[in-house]
N, C-alpha and C positions, 0 to 999 in steps of 0.2 A: 433136594436130598431127603431121603426118608428118615423119619425119626429114629429108626433102629440103627442107622449108620452113626447118628450123633451119640448113641449110647455106648459106643465102643470106639477105641482108638487103635489104629494099627501099631502105633508106638506112642508112648507117652513118657516124657522125661520132664525135668524141671524147665527145660528150654524149648523143647519141640513137641508138637502134637500133630498127628496126622489122622484125619478123619475123611474117609473117602478120598477124593482128589484134592482136598485142602490140606496144606502143610503150613502150620503156624510156628514161626521161630520167634520166641519171646525175646531172646538175647539180642537178635539183630532187628527185632520189631518189623519182620517181613512176613508176608503171606504170599503163597503161590497156590494157584488152582490149576490142576492138571499140568504142572510144570511151568506155567506162565506166572510171572510175578504180577501181583495185583497191588496197585497203589491205594492205600487207605489213609484217612486222616488219623491223628493220634487217638481221638475218641472212638472212631470206628474200630481201630485196632484193639483198644482197651476193651470195648464191648465184645468183640469177637473172642478175644482171649478169655474173658470172664465166662462167656457162654460155653466155649470149648472146654474150659476147666470144670464146668458144672453140667456136662452133658446129661440130657434126660430130665433135668429139673426145670420147673416152670417158675418164673419170677414175675411178680407184679411190677408195673412201671416204676412205682415209687421205690421198690427194693433195688431195681437196676440203677435208678438215679442215685440212690444213696451209696451203692457199692462201686459204681463206675465213675460217676460224676463227682461224688463226694457229698458229705452231709450239708455242706454250705451252698450247694447249687440252688439258685433261686429262680431258674427258668421254668418253663412249663413242662409238664409230664409228657406231652406229645413229642418232645425232642427224641425220645426213645423210639417212637414209631418211625420217625424220619431216618434215624441211623440204621434201624433194622431194615427198612426198605432199601437203603443204599447198599447194605451188606448183601441182601438177597439179589440185587441187580448184579 
């Protein structure tokens, strides 16, 4: 997906965000791509929701860990890379 698509949402409410073919429903914690439901882990969903909410912004791994995993997360920073890779797939 091009960066410009991430900078705008076709609709944005507290519960639903649509960017290109991706629809993220925060209330139901569901994601669909081009009408097909996609199964995500809880952290994958939280990361995608955070990134969709902050479209167009760049975050360092440590900032994502703090905001998505929480300030008490003690694992490695590369976990962000793994989750981003899974979301892209």
